[in-house]
N, C-alpha and C positions, 0 to 999 in steps of 0.2 A: 573578457569571455565569461559567460555565466557558468557557474559550477552546478550543473543539474543534480548530481548525486550528493555533493557536499551540502547543498541547500534543500534537499528533499524533505518535505514535511512528513510527519508520521502518516502511515496509511490509514489511521483511524479517521472515520468520517462522522463520528459523533452519533452513531446509532446505539452501540453498546448493549446489545441483547445477545446473551450467550446461550445458544440452543444447539447448534450443530457440533456435537462432540466437544462442547466447551468453547466453541469458536463463535465469535461475533457474527451475526447475520449481515452486518454492514460491511466490515472490512475483512472478515475471515480470520482475524488473529485471535489467539488465546490471550488471557490476561497477562500471562508470563511473557508472551511475545511482544505485547504492547509495551511492557516495562523494558524489555531487552532492546527494542528499537531506539528508545531514548538514549541509550548508552553507546550506540553505534556512531563512530566518528569517521571511520575509514570508508571512502566512497565505494570500494570494491565490496565491503561488507553490506552496505546499504543496497547496492545493486543485487547482490545475491539474495538478500532478504525479499526484495520485490519480486525477483524471479521465483522464489519459493511460493510467494503468495499467488502469483499468476498460475503456477502449476496447480495449486490448490483450487483456484477458481475454475480451471479447466475440468477438474474432477467433479466439483459440486455445483457449478453453474452460478449465475448471478453476477458475472463479471460486468455486464453492461451497466447495471445500477451502480456498482462500486466505481467503475471508471468515470462515469458522469459526475458523481458526487466528488470524487477525488480531484478530477480536473477543475471543478468549480472551486474547491478548496485551494488548489495551487494558484488559480487565477486571483482569488481574493488576497492571497499572501504576496502576489506579484513575483512568483518564482516559476521557472519552467517545470512542466509536468514530467516526472521521470517515466511515466507510462509511455510517453512518446519515444523513448529510447529503447523500449522492449517490444517484443513481438506479442501481439494479443493471443490469448489462449484460443484453441480451436473450438 
């Protein structure tokens, strides 16, 4: 069985331009959040992190761009995309 959350790659999609309140326009994370994600090992923590990002995307828009790029990243790494286990923002 594939471990979606345990193998979840960082939400960073390699855009790395910080404009929106210090958040990256590509992934929506701050620099501190990017560092923090790399230290998450518990699957529940990773899922909560992604849920927080999805809530942020629902507030600021741009989810479609992020989701497409992140799915592509997961595909290249050969891992299931965690976004498929979450509900898309409205």
